[in-house]
Every structure is written in C-alpha cells, then in structure tokens.
C-alpha positions as CSV (number, residue, x, y, z in Angstrom):
1,M,0.0,0.0,0.0
2,N,1.3,3.5,-0.9
3,L,0.7,5.9,2.0
4,F,0.9,9.0,-0.2
5,K,-1.8,7.6,-2.6
6,V,-4.2,7.1,0.4
7,V,-3.5,10.6,1.6
8,G,-3.9,12.0,-1.9
9,Y,-7.3,10.3,-2.3
10,D,-8.4,11.7,1.1
11,I,-7.4,15.3,0.2
12,R,-8.9,15.0,-3.3
13,D,-12.2,13.8,-1.7
14,F,-12.0,16.7,0.7
15,F,-11.8,19.2,-2.1
16,T,-14.5,17.6,-4.3
17,S,-17.1,17.4,-1.5
18,W,-19.7,20.2,-1.3
19,L,-19.6,19.9,2.5
20,T,-16.0,21.2,2.5
21,Y,-17.0,24.5,0.9
22,L,-20.1,24.8,3.1
23,F,-17.9,24.3,6.2
24,L,-15.2,26.7,5.0
25,F,-17.8,29.4,4.1
26,L,-19.6,29.1,7.5
27,S,-16.2,29.3,9.3
28,A,-15.0,32.3,7.3
29,A,-18.2,34.3,7.2
30,P,-18.2,35.6,10.9
31,A,-14.5,36.6,10.7
32,V,-14.9,38.3,7.3
33,G,-18.1,39.9,8.6
34,I,-16.2,41.5,11.4
35,I,-13.6,42.9,9.1
36,I,-16.2,44.4,6.8
37,A,-18.2,45.8,9.7
38,S,-15.1,47.5,11.0
39,K,-14.8,49.4,7.8
40,L,-18.5,50.3,7.3
41,V,-19.7,50.9,10.8
42,D,-18.4,53.6,13.1
43,N,-17.1,52.6,16.5
44,V,-16.6,49.0,15.4
45,S,-13.0,47.8,15.4
46,S,-11.4,44.5,14.6
47,N,-8.2,42.8,15.8
48,G,-6.4,39.5,15.3
49,Y,-7.8,37.8,18.4
50,F,-11.3,38.8,17.8
51,I,-11.1,37.7,14.1
52,A,-9.6,34.3,15.2
53,Y,-12.3,33.9,17.9
54,A,-15.1,34.6,15.3
55,F,-13.5,32.1,12.9
56,A,-13.3,29.5,15.7
57,S,-17.0,29.8,16.5
58,F,-17.8,27.4,13.6
59,A,-14.4,26.2,12.5
60,I,-13.6,24.2,15.6
61,I,-16.5,21.9,15.1
62,F,-16.1,21.8,11.3
63,V,-12.4,21.0,11.3
64,V,-13.1,18.0,13.7
65,V,-16.0,16.8,11.5
66,S,-13.9,17.1,8.4
67,A,-11.1,15.1,10.1
68,V,-13.6,12.4,11.2
69,R,-15.0,12.2,7.7
70,V,-11.6,11.0,6.5
71,F,-12.2,7.6,8.0
72,S,-15.9,7.5,8.6
73,K,-16.5,7.7,4.8
74,D,-14.5,4.5,4.4
75,I,-16.5,2.9,7.2
76,S,-19.9,3.8,5.6
77,E,-18.7,2.7,2.1
78,K,-16.9,-0.3,3.6
79,T,-13.8,0.5,1.5
80,N,-11.6,0.3,4.7
81,V,-11.8,-3.5,4.5
82,L,-9.8,-3.3,1.2
83,F,-6.8,-2.1,3.2
84,M,-7.0,-4.8,6.0
85,N,-5.4,-7.7,4.1
86,S,-2.2,-7.5,6.2
87,K,-1.0,-6.1,9.5
88,Y,1.5,-3.9,7.6
89,N,-1.2,-2.4,5.3
90,R,-3.4,-1.8,8.4
91,S,-0.6,0.2,10.0
92,I,0.0,2.2,6.8
93,Y,-3.7,2.9,6.6
94,A,-3.8,4.3,10.1
95,I,-0.8,6.4,9.5
96,A,-2.2,7.7,6.2
97,K,-5.5,8.7,7.8
98,T,-3.6,10.5,10.6
99,V,-1.6,12.4,8.0
100,S,-4.7,13.3,6.0
101,M,-6.4,14.7,9.2
102,A,-3.3,16.8,9.8
103,V,-3.4,18.2,6.3
104,I,-7.1,19.1,6.5
105,G,-6.4,20.9,9.8
106,F,-3.6,22.7,8.1
107,I,-6.0,23.9,5.4
108,Y,-8.3,25.3,7.9
109,G,-5.4,27.1,9.6
110,L,-4.3,28.4,6.2
111,I,-7.8,29.9,5.6
112,L,-7.6,31.6,9.0
113,V,-4.1,33.0,8.1
114,I,-5.5,34.4,4.8
115,I,-8.4,36.1,6.7
116,L,-6.1,37.5,9.3
117,L,-3.9,39.0,6.5
118,I,-7.0,40.5,4.9
119,G,-7.9,42.0,8.2
120,K,-4.4,43.4,8.6
121,A,-4.6,44.9,5.1
122,F,-7.9,46.6,6.1
123,G,-6.2,48.1,9.2
124,A,-6.8,45.5,11.9
125,D,-4.1,45.4,14.7
126,L,-3.5,41.7,14.9
127,L,-1.8,41.8,18.3
128,E,-4.2,44.2,20.1
129,P,-5.7,42.5,23.2
130,V,-9.4,42.0,23.6
131,T,-11.1,42.9,26.9
132,F,-13.3,39.8,27.2
133,L,-10.6,37.4,26.1
134,T,-7.3,36.3,27.6
135,P,-4.9,36.4,24.6
136,A,-1.9,34.1,24.4
137,A,1.4,36.0,24.3
138,H,2.6,36.4,20.7
139,E,5.9,38.1,20.1
140,N,4.9,39.4,16.6
141,V,2.5,38.9,13.8
142,G,4.5,36.1,12.3
143,H,4.3,34.2,15.6
144,L,0.5,34.7,15.7
145,L,0.1,33.5,12.1
146,G,2.3,30.5,12.6
147,E,0.2,29.3,15.5
148,A,-3.0,30.0,13.5
149,L,-1.6,27.7,10.8
150,L,-0.4,24.9,13.2
151,G,-3.2,25.2,15.8
152,Y,-5.9,23.7,13.6
153,A,-3.6,21.0,12.4
154,V,-3.0,20.0,16.0
155,I,-6.7,20.1,16.8
156,A,-7.7,18.0,13.7
157,T,-5.0,15.4,14.3
158,V,-5.5,15.0,18.1
159,F,-9.3,14.9,18.0
160,G,-9.4,12.9,14.8
161,T,-7.0,10.3,16.2
162,I,-9.1,9.9,19.3
163,Y,-12.3,9.4,17.3
164,F,-10.5,7.1,14.9
165,F,-9.5,4.9,17.8
166,F,-13.1,4.7,19.0
167,S,-14.3,4.0,15.4
168,L,-12.5,0.7,15.6
169,F,-15.0,-0.4,18.3
170,I,-18.1,1.4,17.0
171,R,-18.1,0.7,13.3
172,R,-21.1,3.0,12.5
173,S,-20.1,6.2,10.9
174,V,-23.3,8.0,12.1
175,F,-22.5,7.2,15.7
176,I,-19.0,8.4,15.4
177,F,-20.2,11.7,13.9
178,V,-22.8,12.2,16.7
179,I,-20.2,11.5,19.4
180,A,-17.7,13.8,17.8
181,V,-20.2,16.7,17.4
182,I,-21.7,16.3,20.9
183,F,-18.4,16.0,22.7
184,T,-16.7,18.9,20.8
185,L,-19.7,21.2,21.3
186,F,-20.7,20.3,24.9
187,Y,-17.4,19.4,26.6
188,P,-16.8,23.1,27.6
189,I,-20.2,23.2,29.1
190,V,-19.7,20.0,31.0
191,E,-16.3,21.3,32.1
192,S,-17.9,24.4,33.6
193,L,-20.8,22.5,35.3
194,G,-18.3,20.0,36.7
195,S,-16.3,22.8,38.3
196,L,-19.5,24.3,39.8
197,A,-20.4,20.9,41.2
198,F,-16.9,20.5,42.7
199,S,-17.3,23.9,44.4
200,A,-20.7,23.0,45.8
201,L,-19.6,19.6,47.1
202,F,-16.2,20.4,48.5
203,K,-16.7,24.1,49.4
204,K,-13.6,25.1,47.4
205,D,-13.0,27.6,44.6
206,A,-14.4,26.2,41.3
207,N,-11.4,27.5,39.5
208,I,-9.2,24.9,41.2
209,F,-11.1,22.0,39.5
210,L,-11.5,24.0,36.3
211,E,-7.8,24.6,36.1
212,F,-7.1,20.9,36.7
213,L,-9.4,19.9,33.9
214,Q,-8.0,22.5,31.5
215,T,-4.5,21.4,32.2
216,Y,-4.8,17.6,32.1
217,F,-8.0,17.2,30.0
218,P,-7.6,20.2,27.7
219,F,-10.2,19.3,25.2
220,S,-11.8,22.7,25.4
221,A,-8.4,24.4,24.8
222,A,-9.1,25.2,21.2
223,T,-12.7,26.5,21.6
224,N,-11.4,30.1,21.7
225,G,-9.4,29.9,18.5
226,L,-6.2,31.8,19.2
227,S,-7.6,33.9,22.0
228,G,-6.1,32.1,24.9
229,I,-3.9,29.2,23.6
230,S,-0.3,28.8,22.5
231,I,1.4,25.8,20.9
232,T,4.0,25.9,23.7
233,N,1.7,26.0,26.7
234,P,0.9,23.0,28.9
235,Q,-2.5,22.4,27.3
236,F,-1.1,21.7,23.9
237,L,1.7,19.6,25.4
238,M,-1.0,17.5,27.0
239,L,-2.8,17.3,23.7
240,G,0.5,16.0,22.2
241,I,0.6,13.3,24.9
242,Y,-3.0,12.3,24.2
243,F,-2.2,12.1,20.5
244,I,0.8,9.8,21.1
245,V,-1.2,7.5,23.4
246,F,-4.2,7.2,21.1
247,F,-2.1,6.8,18.0
248,I,-0.2,3.9,19.5
249,L,-3.5,2.4,20.7
250,T,-5.0,2.8,17.3
251,I,-2.1,1.0,15.6
252,I,-2.3,-1.9,18.1
253,K,-6.0,-2.2,17.8
254,I,-6.3,-2.0,14.0
255,R,-3.6,-4.7,13.7
256,K,-5.6,-7.0,15.9
257,A,-9.2,-6.1,14.8
258,D,-11.3,-8.6,12.8
259,Y,-12.6,-7.5,9.4
C-alpha cells in the first residue's frame, strides 16, 4: 500500500465534497463579517484575536467533523476492508489517515491566516488584546500567524485520532459523527458544570477544579481559537501526549481487529 496515494485520495475527496465548501464558508463568514463591519460601521473595530475567535466559532466543530469524515466515509462505504489484508497495510492505513487529518487541519489554519492577513490589510491590529478574552502571548504577527496555521492541524490530528480509535470499536459512521459533534460542542459546558459541582460539594474555589481539567484534560483548549492558547503552553503539550497515546493504541487495535 502506498501511503501517499491514500493521503492523496483523502485530500482529493476533501476538495471535491460540497460539504467542504459549506464548512469553510460558514467558518470564514463571521470573521470576514467583522472585518467588513469595522470598515463600514463607526465605533466597530477588529483585531487579530477577535477575528480568530469569530472564525473558531464554527471552524472548531467543522475541522473536527472534516477530520472524522476522513475515516468515517471509508466505514460507511466499507472501503476500509480493502486495506486490511495484512498487518503492515493496516498500520500504513492508520498512519495515512492521521496524515490526512493533519493536512485538513492545516488547510483550515491556512484559511484563517489568509483572513487575518486580509484583516491586517484593512487596518486591523492583529496583536491588540481584547477585553473579554485572555490572549496568548505572541511576540509578533508572524508568531500569531504561525500558531494559527499549526493550531488547527493539531486540533484536527488529536481529536481525529481519538475518534479514529473509537471507530475501531463502534463501526457505525453515524454514531462516530454524533459522538464527535456532541463531545466537541458540549465538553466546555460539562467542564464548567463540573467545576461548579466541585465547588458546591467540597466548598472550594471552582477555578481549582476547572484549572485541573483544562491542564490535564484540555479538550476545550481550542474553543477560543487563538484567543487564549499557545502551541508551547501545557494544554497543547498534554494534547500531544493524548495524540501519542491514542495513535499507539490505534495501531495496536487496528492490527488485531477482525474485518
């Protein structure tokens, strides 16, 4: 099996699907709308963090769904069984799907970079802080754009790998999509409710439990786009650990699974 052919097929399918363009349009529309409004409406300003936050409002869920579609489409069409004729091919298949998910995340990041550059061309200060957000520290515009590019690749790869692992047990693409959407959308809410319950039960500051969850189970780390995250902070390091663990588990499981 040729790894690059599998990746090429996935990316070609990504670009030929109408869902891709719907997802990218819905992701870009809020951010572009902010840029346009800042030029047409008095007292409306835009900056890099606000633009990234607006982009993330839809892009976070869509990049995860796009990543999940890389392998769920094979499950629904049963084309994945064609690659399961040897343990070697199974491993290459898993690696190829992981690479495809990373490339798709990179594409979302590239769209955000283009929008940020458009905003800059229209006068947006990309590094200006936002009062209701806690921006990550970025040394310069290049640093900000670099993390915009890599951030979505990290998100797509980590979340996609986790859901890929579970798809080896739940071989129903619809269920995987439902789990991915519900978890990605509602985990931040569950996180907040859990911290409030912790505070009520143990009479301690809710932020203690919230900080623990956000450090060691940082699945909501990306929900603010670039507003409060950095590739080098502990949250993304933990996501890296989750990726390694689930990637290894995926390779082990797919080599042993019955097809």
